[in-house]
C-alpha positions as CSV (number, residue, x, y, z in Angstrom):
1,X,11.0,66.0,17.4
2,X,13.5,67.0,14.5
3,X,10.7,66.4,12.0
4,X,8.4,68.8,13.8
5,X,11.1,71.3,14.0
6,X,11.9,70.8,10.1
7,X,8.2,71.3,9.4
8,X,7.8,74.3,11.5
9,X,11.0,75.9,10.1
10,X,9.8,75.1,6.1
11,X,6.3,76.6,7.0
12,X,8.1,79.7,8.4
13,X,10.3,79.9,5.3
14,X,7.3,79.3,2.9
15,X,5.3,82.1,4.8
16,X,8.2,84.5,4.3
17,X,8.5,83.4,0.6
18,X,12.6,83.2,0.7
19,X,14.1,82.7,-2.5
20,X,16.3,79.9,-2.4
21,X,18.8,80.8,-5.0
22,X,20.4,83.7,-3.7
23,X,22.2,84.2,-7.0
24,X,19.0,85.7,-8.4
25,X,19.4,89.3,-8.7
26,X,16.0,91.3,-7.6
27,X,15.6,94.4,-9.7
28,X,14.1,97.2,-7.7
29,X,13.9,101.0,-8.2
30,X,15.6,103.4,-5.5
31,X,12.3,104.2,-3.9
32,X,11.6,100.4,-3.6
33,X,14.9,99.9,-2.0
34,X,14.3,102.9,0.3
35,X,10.9,101.5,1.4
36,X,12.1,98.1,2.0
37,X,15.0,99.6,4.1
38,X,12.7,101.9,5.9
39,X,10.3,98.8,7.0
40,X,13.3,96.6,8.1
41,X,14.8,99.3,10.3
42,X,11.5,101.2,11.7
43,X,9.2,100.3,14.4
44,X,6.0,98.6,13.3
45,X,3.1,100.2,12.0
46,X,0.3,101.3,14.6
47,X,-1.9,98.3,15.2
48,X,0.4,95.8,13.6
49,X,2.6,93.1,15.1
50,X,3.0,91.9,18.6
51,X,3.3,94.5,21.2
52,X,6.2,94.3,23.7
53,X,4.0,93.4,26.6
54,X,2.7,90.2,24.9
55,X,6.3,88.9,24.4
56,X,7.1,90.0,27.8
57,X,4.3,87.9,29.2
58,X,5.1,85.1,26.8
59,X,8.7,84.9,28.1
60,X,8.1,85.3,31.7
61,X,5.6,82.4,31.7
62,X,2.9,84.7,34.0
63,X,0.0,83.2,31.7
64,X,-2.7,81.4,34.0
65,X,-2.8,78.3,31.9
66,X,0.9,77.5,31.8
67,X,0.6,74.4,29.7
68,X,2.8,73.5,26.9
69,X,0.1,73.9,24.2
70,X,-1.0,77.2,25.4
71,X,2.8,78.5,25.2
72,X,3.1,77.0,21.7
73,X,-0.4,78.9,20.8
74,X,1.2,82.1,22.0
75,X,4.6,81.5,19.9
76,X,2.0,80.6,16.9
77,X,0.3,84.0,17.2
78,X,3.8,85.8,16.4
79,X,4.0,84.1,13.0
80,X,0.1,84.6,11.9
């Protein structure tokens, strides 16, 4: 189970392309910094992301299938 979790986390980090060396300074212009901060602190763009209704349905367990596989598929959709 731990290997599975490690694989999932590693895959997630790879998708985010997180730099492992935090000492590396990233040069960005003031406009780039502002754009990055606005994305981090703003609502998602229209038509993108996962709706709150989808998340609520997933967490409430109200799906008709109710299997572990369908639950995992719902979680995987969040990271696609």
